[in-house]
N, CA, C and O atoms as a Maestro MAE file, in Angstrom:
{
 s_m_m2io_version
 :::
 2.0.0
}

f_m_ct {
 s_m_title
 :::
 protein
 m_atom[296] {
  # First column is atom index #
  i_m_mmod_type
  r_m_x_coord
  r_m_y_coord
  r_m_z_coord
  i_m_residue_number
  s_m_chain_name
  s_m_pdb_residue_name
  s_m_pdb_atom_name
  i_m_atomic_number
  :::
  1 25 -11.523 20.671 -31.279 1 A "MET " " N  " 7
  2 3 -12.352 20.225 -30.179 1 A "MET " " CA " 6
  3 2 -12.210 18.725 -29.954 1 A "MET " " C  " 6
  4 15 -12.242 18.242 -28.822 1 A "MET " " O  " 8
  5 25 -12.054 18.010 -31.047 2 A "GLU " " N  " 7
  6 3 -11.929 16.557 -30.960 2 A "GLU " " CA " 6
  7 2 -10.644 16.145 -30.234 2 A "GLU " " C  " 6
  8 15 -10.632 15.145 -29.515 2 A "GLU " " O  " 8
  9 25 -9.572 16.907 -30.418 3 A "LYS " " N  " 7
  10 3 -8.305 16.592 -29.755 3 A "LYS " " CA " 6
  11 2 -8.402 16.803 -28.243 3 A "LYS " " C  " 6
  12 15 -7.748 16.104 -27.469 3 A "LYS " " O  " 8
  13 25 -9.212 17.759 -27.837 4 A "ILE " " N  " 7
  14 3 -9.388 18.002 -26.403 4 A "ILE " " CA " 6
  15 2 -10.062 16.803 -25.752 4 A "ILE " " C  " 6
  16 15 -9.702 16.419 -24.640 4 A "ILE " " O  " 8
  17 25 -11.043 16.205 -26.438 5 A "TRP " " N  " 7
  18 3 -11.725 15.029 -25.895 5 A "TRP " " CA " 6
  19 2 -10.777 13.842 -25.782 5 A "TRP " " C  " 6
  20 15 -10.836 13.086 -24.813 5 A "TRP " " O  " 8
  21 25 -9.905 13.679 -26.769 6 A "VAL " " N  " 7
  22 3 -8.939 12.583 -26.716 6 A "VAL " " CA " 6
  23 2 -7.975 12.793 -25.556 6 A "VAL " " C  " 6
  24 15 -7.632 11.842 -24.853 6 A "VAL " " O  " 8
  25 25 -7.541 14.024 -25.353 7 A "LEU " " N  " 7
  26 3 -6.654 14.333 -24.236 7 A "LEU " " CA " 6
  27 2 -7.349 14.095 -22.899 7 A "LEU " " C  " 6
  28 15 -6.742 13.540 -21.983 7 A "LEU " " O  " 8
  29 25 -8.587 14.498 -22.775 8 A "LEU " " N  " 7
  30 3 -9.336 14.276 -21.534 8 A "LEU " " CA " 6
  31 2 -9.550 12.788 -21.266 8 A "LEU " " C  " 6
  32 15 -9.471 12.345 -20.120 8 A "LEU " " O  " 8
  33 25 -9.815 12.032 -22.300 9 A "ILE " " N  " 7
  34 3 -9.971 10.585 -22.137 9 A "ILE " " CA " 6
  35 2 -8.658 9.953 -21.703 9 A "ILE " " C  " 6
  36 15 -8.652 9.066 -20.849 9 A "ILE " " O  " 8
  37 25 -7.544 10.399 -22.280 10 A "ALA " " N  " 7
  38 3 -6.234 9.870 -21.902 10 A "ALA " " CA " 6
  39 2 -5.914 10.191 -20.449 10 A "ALA " " C  " 6
  40 15 -5.391 9.340 -19.728 10 A "ALA " " O  " 8
  41 25 -6.219 11.401 -20.015 11 A "ILE " " N  " 7
  42 3 -5.973 11.771 -18.615 11 A "ILE " " CA " 6
  43 2 -6.845 10.948 -17.680 11 A "ILE " " C  " 6
  44 15 -6.382 10.507 -16.628 11 A "ILE " " O  " 8
  45 25 -8.086 10.741 -18.048 12 A "LEU " " N  " 7
  46 3 -8.989 9.937 -17.223 12 A "LEU " " CA " 6
  47 2 -8.512 8.486 -17.136 12 A "LEU " " C  " 6
  48 15 -8.539 7.887 -16.060 12 A "LEU " " O  " 8
  49 25 -8.081 7.930 -18.248 13 A "ILE " " N  " 7
  50 3 -7.560 6.554 -18.240 13 A "ILE " " CA " 6
  51 2 -6.312 6.461 -17.372 13 A "ILE " " C  " 6
  52 15 -6.152 5.504 -16.615 13 A "ILE " " O  " 8
  53 25 -5.414 7.464 -17.479 14 A "PHE " " N  " 7
  54 3 -4.207 7.471 -16.655 14 A "PHE " " CA " 6
  55 2 -4.567 7.515 -15.173 14 A "PHE " " C  " 6
  56 15 -3.996 6.766 -14.380 14 A "PHE " " O  " 8
  57 25 -5.497 8.373 -14.791 15 A "LEU " " N  " 7
  58 3 -5.875 8.475 -13.383 15 A "LEU " " CA " 6
  59 2 -6.483 7.178 -12.861 15 A "LEU " " C  " 6
  60 15 -6.233 6.786 -11.721 15 A "LEU " " O  " 8
  61 25 -7.276 6.514 -13.689 16 A "VAL " " N  " 7
  62 3 -7.866 5.233 -13.282 16 A "VAL " " CA " 6
  63 2 -6.778 4.186 -13.080 16 A "VAL " " C  " 6
  64 15 -6.783 3.471 -12.078 16 A "VAL " " O  " 8
  65 25 -5.846 4.091 -14.025 17 A "PHE " " N  " 7
  66 3 -4.766 3.111 -13.885 17 A "PHE " " CA " 6
  67 2 -3.859 3.431 -12.702 17 A "PHE " " C  " 6
  68 15 -3.452 2.521 -11.980 17 A "PHE " " O  " 8
  69 25 -3.535 4.698 -12.491 18 A "ALA " " N  " 7
  70 3 -2.686 5.078 -11.364 18 A "ALA " " CA " 6
  71 2 -3.374 4.747 -10.037 18 A "ALA " " C  " 6
  72 15 -2.734 4.265 -9.102 18 A "ALA " " O  " 8
  73 25 -4.674 5.007 -9.963 19 A "TYR " " N  " 7
  74 3 -5.416 4.678 -8.749 19 A "TYR " " CA " 6
  75 2 -5.432 3.167 -8.503 19 A "TYR " " C  " 6
  76 15 -5.231 2.716 -7.376 19 A "TYR " " O  " 8
  77 25 -5.669 2.398 -9.550 20 A "LEU " " N  " 7
  78 3 -5.689 0.934 -9.397 20 A "LEU " " CA " 6
  79 2 -4.328 0.392 -8.973 20 A "LEU " " C  " 6
  80 15 -4.255 -0.483 -8.111 20 A "LEU " " O  " 8
  81 25 -3.258 0.897 -9.562 21 A "ILE " " N  " 7
  82 3 -1.911 0.452 -9.187 21 A "ILE " " CA " 6
  83 2 -1.643 0.811 -7.730 21 A "ILE " " C  " 6
  84 15 -1.107 0.002 -6.974 21 A "ILE " " O  " 8
  85 25 -2.018 2.029 -7.340 22 A "TRP " " N  " 7
  86 3 -1.805 2.460 -5.965 22 A "TRP " " CA " 6
  87 2 -2.574 1.588 -4.982 22 A "TRP " " C  " 6
  88 15 -2.024 1.176 -3.960 22 A "TRP " " O  " 8
  89 25 -3.847 1.301 -5.280 23 A "ARG " " N  " 7
  90 3 -4.668 0.494 -4.379 23 A "ARG " " CA " 6
  91 2 -4.152 -0.941 -4.282 23 A "ARG " " C  " 6
  92 15 -4.221 -1.555 -3.217 23 A "ARG " " O  " 8
  93 25 -3.642 -1.471 -5.374 24 A "LEU " " N  " 7
  94 3 -3.196 -2.860 -5.375 24 A "LEU " " CA " 6
  95 2 -1.821 -3.056 -4.748 24 A "LEU " " C  " 6
  96 15 -1.526 -4.145 -4.254 24 A "LEU " " O  " 8
  97 25 -0.973 -2.032 -4.753 25 A "THR " " N  " 7
  98 3 0.407 -2.241 -4.323 25 A "THR " " CA " 6
  99 2 0.802 -1.511 -3.054 25 A "THR " " C  " 6
  100 15 1.786 -1.902 -2.426 25 A "THR " " O  " 8
  101 25 0.094 -0.477 -2.642 26 A "SER " " N  " 7
  102 3 0.580 0.336 -1.524 26 A "SER " " CA " 6
  103 2 0.613 -0.436 -0.203 26 A "SER " " C  " 6
  104 15 1.572 -0.304 0.558 26 A "SER " " O  " 8
  105 25 -0.390 -1.219 0.076 27 A "GLY " " N  " 7
  106 3 -0.423 -1.952 1.341 27 A "GLY " " CA " 6
  107 2 0.689 -2.968 1.465 27 A "GLY " " C  " 6
  108 15 1.310 -3.091 2.521 27 A "GLY " " O  " 8
  109 25 0.944 -3.697 0.395 28 A "ASP " " N  " 7
  110 3 2.002 -4.710 0.421 28 A "ASP " " CA " 6
  111 2 3.380 -4.086 0.583 28 A "ASP " " C  " 6
  112 15 4.222 -4.611 1.312 28 A "ASP " " O  " 8
  113 25 3.607 -2.980 -0.087 29 A "LEU " " N  " 7
  114 3 4.921 -2.342 0.006 29 A "LEU " " CA " 6
  115 2 5.143 -1.691 1.361 29 A "LEU " " C  " 6
  116 15 6.267 -1.670 1.861 29 A "LEU " " O  " 8
  117 25 4.088 -1.162 1.956 30 A "LYS " " N  " 7
  118 3 4.237 -0.603 3.298 30 A "LYS " " CA " 6
  119 2 4.593 -1.700 4.292 30 A "LYS " " C  " 6
  120 15 5.402 -1.485 5.194 30 A "LYS " " O  " 8
  121 25 3.990 -2.874 4.131 31 A "LYS " " N  " 7
  122 3 4.310 -3.990 5.013 31 A "LYS " " CA " 6
  123 2 5.726 -4.494 4.763 31 A "LYS " " C  " 6
  124 15 6.431 -4.851 5.706 31 A "LYS " " O  " 8
  125 25 6.145 -4.525 3.507 32 A "GLU " " N  " 7
  126 3 7.476 -5.034 3.166 32 A "GLU " " CA " 6
  127 2 8.580 -4.101 3.654 32 A "GLU " " C  " 6
  128 15 9.566 -4.556 4.233 32 A "GLU " " O  " 8
  129 25 8.421 -2.797 3.423 33 A "TYR " " N  " 7
  130 3 9.447 -1.836 3.827 33 A "TYR " " CA " 6
  131 2 9.376 -1.484 5.301 33 A "TYR " " C  " 6
  132 15 10.393 -1.136 5.901 33 A "TYR " " O  " 8
  133 25 8.207 -1.568 5.890 34 A "GLY " " N  " 7
  134 3 8.023 -1.131 7.267 34 A "GLY " " CA " 6
  135 2 7.655 0.334 7.306 34 A "GLY " " C  " 6
  136 15 7.909 1.072 6.354 34 A "GLY " " O  " 8
  137 25 7.058 0.755 8.401 35 A "THR " " N  " 7
  138 3 6.573 2.131 8.465 35 A "THR " " CA " 6
  139 2 7.713 3.138 8.558 35 A "THR " " C  " 6
  140 15 7.593 4.242 8.026 35 A "THR " " O  " 8
  141 25 8.812 2.789 9.217 36 A "THR " " N  " 7
  142 3 9.909 3.754 9.321 36 A "THR " " CA " 6
  143 2 10.584 3.981 7.977 36 A "THR " " C  " 6
  144 15 10.933 5.114 7.645 36 A "THR " " O  " 8
  145 25 10.768 2.936 7.212 37 A "MET " " N  " 7
  146 3 11.375 3.090 5.888 37 A "MET " " CA " 6
  147 2 10.406 3.768 4.921 37 A "MET " " C  " 6
  148 15 10.836 4.521 4.047 37 A "MET " " O  " 8
  149 25 9.116 3.514 5.065 38 A "TRP " " N  " 7
  150 3 8.124 4.111 4.175 38 A "TRP " " CA " 6
  151 2 8.016 5.623 4.395 38 A "TRP " " C  " 6
  152 15 7.622 6.351 3.483 38 A "TRP " " O  " 8
  153 25 8.362 6.104 5.595 39 A "LYS " " N  " 7
  154 3 8.273 7.529 5.881 39 A "LYS " " CA " 6
  155 2 9.416 8.325 5.247 39 A "LYS " " C  " 6
  156 15 9.310 9.545 5.120 39 A "LYS " " O  " 8
  157 25 10.482 7.678 4.856 40 A "HIS " " N  " 7
  158 3 11.581 8.376 4.189 40 A "HIS " " CA " 6
  159 2 11.176 8.691 2.755 40 A "HIS " " C  " 6
  160 15 10.580 7.858 2.073 40 A "HIS " " O  " 8
  161 25 11.499 9.885 2.307 41 A "TRP " " N  " 7
  162 3 11.033 10.312 0.991 41 A "TRP " " CA " 6
  163 2 11.638 9.537 -0.172 41 A "TRP " " C  " 6
  164 15 10.949 9.399 -1.182 41 A "TRP " " O  " 8
  165 25 12.893 9.005 -0.121 42 A "PRO " " N  " 7
  166 3 13.381 8.261 -1.299 42 A "PRO " " CA " 6
  167 2 12.566 7.003 -1.588 42 A "PRO " " C  " 6
  168 15 12.355 6.661 -2.752 42 A "PRO " " O  " 8
  169 25 12.110 6.316 -0.556 43 A "SER " " N  " 7
  170 3 11.301 5.109 -0.777 43 A "SER " " CA " 6
  171 2 9.991 5.457 -1.450 43 A "SER " " C  " 6
  172 15 9.571 4.778 -2.387 43 A "SER " " O  " 8
  173 25 9.345 6.506 -0.981 44 A "ARG " " N  " 7
  174 3 8.075 6.913 -1.581 44 A "ARG " " CA " 6
  175 2 8.280 7.495 -2.968 44 A "ARG " " C  " 6
  176 15 7.441 7.313 -3.850 44 A "ARG " " O  " 8
  177 25 9.402 8.199 -3.170 45 A "LEU " " N  " 7
  178 3 9.682 8.770 -4.487 45 A "LEU " " CA " 6
  179 2 9.829 7.666 -5.525 45 A "LEU " " C  " 6
  180 15 9.243 7.757 -6.603 45 A "LEU " " O  " 8
  181 25 10.595 6.629 -5.224 46 A "TYR " " N  " 7
  182 3 10.760 5.520 -6.166 46 A "TYR " " CA " 6
  183 2 9.439 4.804 -6.410 46 A "TYR " " C  " 6
  184 15 9.152 4.373 -7.527 46 A "TYR " " O  " 8
  185 25 8.644 4.682 -5.365 47 A "TYR " " N  " 7
  186 3 7.341 4.039 -5.511 47 A "TYR " " CA " 6
  187 2 6.456 4.841 -6.463 47 A "TYR " " C  " 6
  188 15 5.859 4.271 -7.376 47 A "TYR " " O  " 8
  189 25 6.366 6.157 -6.261 48 A "TRP " " N  " 7
  190 3 5.495 6.975 -7.108 48 A "TRP " " CA " 6
  191 2 6.035 7.112 -8.523 48 A "TRP " " C  " 6
  192 15 5.260 7.265 -9.468 48 A "TRP " " O  " 8
  193 25 7.352 7.059 -8.684 49 A "GLN " " N  " 7
  194 3 7.906 7.038 -10.035 49 A "GLN " " CA " 6
  195 2 7.468 5.780 -10.766 49 A "GLN " " C  " 6
  196 15 7.149 5.824 -11.954 49 A "GLN " " O  " 8
  197 25 7.455 4.666 -10.061 50 A "GLY " " N  " 7
  198 3 6.983 3.418 -10.659 50 A "GLY " " CA " 6
  199 2 5.505 3.463 -10.989 50 A "GLY " " C  " 6
  200 15 5.086 2.973 -12.038 50 A "GLY " " O  " 8
  201 25 4.712 4.047 -10.102 51 A "VAL " " N  " 7
  202 3 3.275 4.163 -10.351 51 A "VAL " " CA " 6
  203 2 3.034 5.003 -11.599 51 A "VAL " " C  " 6
  204 15 2.212 4.638 -12.440 51 A "VAL " " O  " 8
  205 25 3.736 6.118 -11.727 52 A "VAL " " N  " 7
  206 3 3.561 6.988 -12.892 52 A "VAL " " CA " 6
  207 2 4.026 6.276 -14.161 52 A "VAL " " C  " 6
  208 15 3.356 6.348 -15.191 52 A "VAL " " O  " 8
  209 25 5.161 5.595 -14.094 53 A "LEU " " N  " 7
  210 3 5.682 4.883 -15.267 53 A "LEU " " CA " 6
  211 2 4.708 3.799 -15.738 53 A "LEU " " C  " 6
  212 15 4.394 3.721 -16.926 53 A "LEU " " O  " 8
  213 25 4.238 2.978 -14.824 54 A "TYR " " N  " 7
  214 3 3.284 1.935 -15.195 54 A "TYR " " CA " 6
  215 2 1.952 2.532 -15.651 54 A "TYR " " C  " 6
  216 15 1.315 2.005 -16.563 54 A "TYR " " O  " 8
  217 25 1.535 3.623 -15.024 55 A "GLY " " N  " 7
  218 3 0.305 4.281 -15.440 55 A "GLY " " CA " 6
  219 2 0.394 4.819 -16.863 55 A "GLY " " C  " 6
  220 15 -0.552 4.684 -17.639 55 A "GLY " " O  " 8
  221 25 1.523 5.428 -17.206 56 A "VAL " " N  " 7
  222 3 1.720 5.948 -18.564 56 A "VAL " " CA " 6
  223 2 1.752 4.805 -19.570 56 A "VAL " " C  " 6
  224 15 1.135 4.888 -20.632 56 A "VAL " " O  " 8
  225 25 2.477 3.735 -19.233 57 A "ALA " " N  " 7
  226 3 2.571 2.603 -20.156 57 A "ALA " " CA " 6
  227 2 1.201 1.972 -20.394 57 A "ALA " " C  " 6
  228 15 0.844 1.682 -21.536 57 A "ALA " " O  " 8
  229 25 0.441 1.760 -19.342 58 A "LEU " " N  " 7
  230 3 -0.894 1.171 -19.498 58 A "LEU " " CA " 6
  231 2 -1.846 2.117 -20.235 58 A "LEU " " C  " 6
  232 15 -2.719 1.668 -20.978 58 A "LEU " " O  " 8
  233 25 -1.679 3.418 -20.028 59 A "THR " " N  " 7
  234 3 -2.505 4.390 -20.744 59 A "THR " " CA " 6
  235 2 -2.197 4.358 -22.238 59 A "THR " " C  " 6
  236 15 -3.112 4.389 -23.062 59 A "THR " " O  " 8
  237 25 -0.919 4.297 -22.589 60 A "LEU " " N  " 7
  238 3 -0.548 4.210 -24.004 60 A "LEU " " CA " 6
  239 2 -1.106 2.954 -24.655 60 A "LEU " " C  " 6
  240 15 -1.619 3.001 -25.773 60 A "LEU " " O  " 8
  241 25 -1.006 1.839 -23.959 61 A "ILE " " N  " 7
  242 3 -1.547 0.591 -24.488 61 A "ILE " " CA " 6
  243 2 -3.057 0.699 -24.670 61 A "ILE " " C  " 6
  244 15 -3.594 0.287 -25.698 61 A "ILE " " O  " 8
  245 25 -3.744 1.258 -23.662 62 A "ALA " " N  " 7
  246 3 -5.198 1.402 -23.756 62 A "ALA " " CA " 6
  247 2 -5.597 2.343 -24.888 62 A "ALA " " C  " 6
  248 15 -6.564 2.078 -25.602 62 A "ALA " " O  " 8
  249 25 -4.863 3.434 -25.056 63 A "MET " " N  " 7
  250 3 -5.193 4.388 -26.121 63 A "MET " " CA " 6
  251 2 -4.995 3.758 -27.499 63 A "MET " " C  " 6
  252 15 -5.822 3.946 -28.392 63 A "MET " " O  " 8
  253 25 -3.918 3.021 -27.673 64 A "PHE " " N  " 7
  254 3 -3.702 2.379 -28.967 64 A "PHE " " CA " 6
  255 2 -4.693 1.246 -29.224 64 A "PHE " " C  " 6
  256 15 -5.061 0.999 -30.372 64 A "PHE " " O  " 8
  257 25 -5.127 0.561 -28.176 65 A "LEU " " N  " 7
  258 3 -6.182 -0.437 -28.355 65 A "LEU " " CA " 6
  259 2 -7.508 0.217 -28.732 65 A "LEU " " C  " 6
  260 15 -8.255 -0.317 -29.552 65 A "LEU " " O  " 8
  261 25 -7.799 1.368 -28.136 66 A "LEU " " N  " 7
  262 3 -9.016 2.097 -28.507 66 A "LEU " " CA " 6
  263 2 -8.926 2.628 -29.936 66 A "LEU " " C  " 6
  264 15 -9.929 2.664 -30.650 66 A "LEU " " O  " 8
  265 25 -7.738 3.037 -30.353 67 A "LYS " " N  " 7
  266 3 -7.564 3.492 -31.736 67 A "LYS " " CA " 6
  267 2 -7.699 2.310 -32.697 67 A "LYS " " C  " 6
  268 15 -8.328 2.435 -33.748 67 A "LYS " " O  " 8
  269 25 -7.118 1.174 -32.344 68 A "TRP " " N  " 7
  270 3 -7.173 -0.013 -33.183 68 A "TRP " " CA " 6
  271 2 -8.616 -0.499 -33.347 68 A "TRP " " C  " 6
  272 15 -8.988 -1.005 -34.405 68 A "TRP " " O  " 8
  273 25 -9.420 -0.343 -32.301 69 A "ALA " " N  " 7
  274 3 -10.825 -0.764 -32.341 69 A "ALA " " CA " 6
  275 2 -11.716 0.309 -32.963 69 A "ALA " " C  " 6
  276 15 -12.936 0.149 -32.989 69 A "ALA " " O  " 8
  277 25 -11.142 1.382 -33.456 70 A "ASN " " N  " 7
  278 3 -11.847 2.495 -34.083 70 A "ASN " " CA " 6
  279 2 -12.842 3.178 -33.136 70 A "ASN " " C  " 6
  280 15 -13.878 3.682 -33.572 70 A "ASN " " O  " 8
  281 25 -12.521 3.190 -31.853 71 A "VAL " " N  " 7
  282 3 -13.324 3.926 -30.895 71 A "VAL " " CA " 6
  283 2 -12.865 5.378 -30.845 71 A "VAL " " C  " 6
  284 15 -13.683 6.292 -30.747 71 A "VAL " " O  " 8
  285 25 -11.555 5.583 -30.911 72 A "LEU " " N  " 7
  286 3 -10.979 6.920 -30.942 72 A "LEU " " CA " 6
  287 2 -10.276 7.156 -32.260 72 A "LEU " " C  " 6
  288 15 -9.759 6.228 -32.882 72 A "LEU " " O  " 8
  289 25 -10.265 8.407 -32.677 73 A "THR " " N  " 7
  290 3 -9.493 8.778 -33.863 73 A "THR " " CA " 6
  291 2 -8.560 9.907 -33.481 73 A "THR " " C  " 6
  292 15 -9.000 10.969 -33.042 73 A "THR " " O  " 8
  293 25 -7.283 9.674 -33.649 74 A "PHE " " N  " 7
  294 3 -6.299 10.717 -33.409 74 A "PHE " " CA " 6
  295 2 -5.122 10.540 -34.324 74 A "PHE " " C  " 6
  296 15 -4.178 11.328 -34.275 74 A "PHE " " O  " 8
  :::
 }
 m_bond[295] {
  # First column is bond index #
  i_m_from
  i_m_to
  i_m_order
  :::
  1 1 2 1
  2 2 3 1
  3 3 4 2
  4 3 5 1
  5 5 6 1
  6 6 7 1
  7 7 8 2
  8 7 9 1
  9 9 10 1
  10 10 11 1
  11 11 12 2
  12 11 13 1
  13 13 14 1
  14 14 15 1
  15 15 16 2
  16 15 17 1
  17 17 18 1
  18 18 19 1
  19 19 20 2
  20 19 21 1
  21 21 22 1
  22 22 23 1
  23 23 24 2
  24 23 25 1
  25 25 26 1
  26 26 27 1
  27 27 28 2
  28 27 29 1
  29 29 30 1
  30 30 31 1
  31 31 32 2
  32 31 33 1
  33 33 34 1
  34 34 35 1
  35 35 36 2
  36 35 37 1
  37 37 38 1
  38 38 39 1
  39 39 40 2
  40 39 41 1
  41 41 42 1
  42 42 43 1
  43 43 44 2
  44 43 45 1
  45 45 46 1
  46 46 47 1
  47 47 48 2
  48 47 49 1
  49 49 50 1
  50 50 51 1
  51 51 52 2
  52 51 53 1
  53 53 54 1
  54 54 55 1
  55 55 56 2
  56 55 57 1
  57 57 58 1
  58 58 59 1
  59 59 60 2
  60 59 61 1
  61 61 62 1
  62 62 63 1
  63 63 64 2
  64 63 65 1
  65 65 66 1
  66 66 67 1
  67 67 68 2
  68 67 69 1
  69 69 70 1
  70 70 71 1
  71 71 72 2
  72 71 73 1
  73 73 74 1
  74 74 75 1
  75 75 76 2
  76 75 77 1
  77 77 78 1
  78 78 79 1
  79 79 80 2
  80 79 81 1
  81 81 82 1
  82 82 83 1
  83 83 84 2
  84 83 85 1
  85 85 86 1
  86 86 87 1
  87 87 88 2
  88 87 89 1
  89 89 90 1
  90 90 91 1
  91 91 92 2
  92 91 93 1
  93 93 94 1
  94 94 95 1
  95 95 96 2
  96 95 97 1
  97 97 98 1
  98 98 99 1
  99 99 100 2
  100 99 101 1
  101 101 102 1
  102 102 103 1
  103 103 104 2
  104 103 105 1
  105 105 106 1
  106 106 107 1
  107 107 108 2
  108 107 109 1
  109 109 110 1
  110 110 111 1
  111 111 112 2
  112 111 113 1
  113 113 114 1
  114 114 115 1
  115 115 116 2
  116 115 117 1
  117 117 118 1
  118 118 119 1
  119 119 120 2
  120 119 121 1
  121 121 122 1
  122 122 123 1
  123 123 124 2
  124 123 125 1
  125 125 126 1
  126 126 127 1
  127 127 128 2
  128 127 129 1
  129 129 130 1
  130 130 131 1
  131 131 132 2
  132 131 133 1
  133 133 134 1
  134 134 135 1
  135 135 136 2
  136 135 137 1
  137 137 138 1
  138 138 139 1
  139 139 140 2
  140 139 141 1
  141 141 142 1
  142 142 143 1
  143 143 144 2
  144 143 145 1
  145 145 146 1
  146 146 147 1
  147 147 148 2
  148 147 149 1
  149 149 150 1
  150 150 151 1
  151 151 152 2
  152 151 153 1
  153 153 154 1
  154 154 155 1
  155 155 156 2
  156 155 157 1
  157 157 158 1
  158 158 159 1
  159 159 160 2
  160 159 161 1
  161 161 162 1
  162 162 163 1
  163 163 164 2
  164 163 165 1
  165 165 166 1
  166 166 167 1
  167 167 168 2
  168 167 169 1
  169 169 170 1
  170 170 171 1
  171 171 172 2
  172 171 173 1
  173 173 174 1
  174 174 175 1
  175 175 176 2
  176 175 177 1
  177 177 178 1
  178 178 179 1
  179 179 180 2
  180 179 181 1
  181 181 182 1
  182 182 183 1
  183 183 184 2
  184 183 185 1
  185 185 186 1
  186 186 187 1
  187 187 188 2
  188 187 189 1
  189 189 190 1
  190 190 191 1
  191 191 192 2
  192 191 193 1
  193 193 194 1
  194 194 195 1
  195 195 196 2
  196 195 197 1
  197 197 198 1
  198 198 199 1
  199 199 200 2
  200 199 201 1
  201 201 202 1
  202 202 203 1
  203 203 204 2
  204 203 205 1
  205 205 206 1
  206 206 207 1
  207 207 208 2
  208 207 209 1
  209 209 210 1
  210 210 211 1
  211 211 212 2
  212 211 213 1
  213 213 214 1
  214 214 215 1
  215 215 216 2
  216 215 217 1
  217 217 218 1
  218 218 219 1
  219 219 220 2
  220 219 221 1
  221 221 222 1
  222 222 223 1
  223 223 224 2
  224 223 225 1
  225 225 226 1
  226 226 227 1
  227 227 228 2
  228 227 229 1
  229 229 230 1
  230 230 231 1
  231 231 232 2
  232 231 233 1
  233 233 234 1
  234 234 235 1
  235 235 236 2
  236 235 237 1
  237 237 238 1
  238 238 239 1
  239 239 240 2
  240 239 241 1
  241 241 242 1
  242 242 243 1
  243 243 244 2
  244 243 245 1
  245 245 246 1
  246 246 247 1
  247 247 248 2
  248 247 249 1
  249 249 250 1
  250 250 251 1
  251 251 252 2
  252 251 253 1
  253 253 254 1
  254 254 255 1
  255 255 256 2
  256 255 257 1
  257 257 258 1
  258 258 259 1
  259 259 260 2
  260 259 261 1
  261 261 262 1
  262 262 263 1
  263 263 264 2
  264 263 265 1
  265 265 266 1
  266 266 267 1
  267 267 268 2
  268 267 269 1
  269 269 270 1
  270 270 271 1
  271 271 272 2
  272 271 273 1
  273 273 274 1
  274 274 275 1
  275 275 276 2
  276 275 277 1
  277 277 278 1
  278 278 279 1
  279 279 280 2
  280 279 281 1
  281 281 282 1
  282 282 283 1
  283 283 284 2
  284 283 285 1
  285 285 286 1
  286 286 287 1
  287 287 288 2
  288 287 289 1
  289 289 290 1
  290 290 291 1
  291 291 292 2
  292 291 293 1
  293 293 294 1
  294 294 295 1
  295 295 296 2
  :::
 }
}
């Protein structure tokens, strides 16, 4: 049961970081690429791959910081 809570916390942290990255970067990139380039799927695919990559990295860092602070045990 304890592992399920750790997994749920990790998913929640990932969603928060992904949302923050999306909110902070989507407007600037749409302006930089332009609306016609943003509508093509390769531009959006690379953007979302970056969002997922940064979200995973920040989630791992946050989880290990929580483990180091003895908030989580896994």
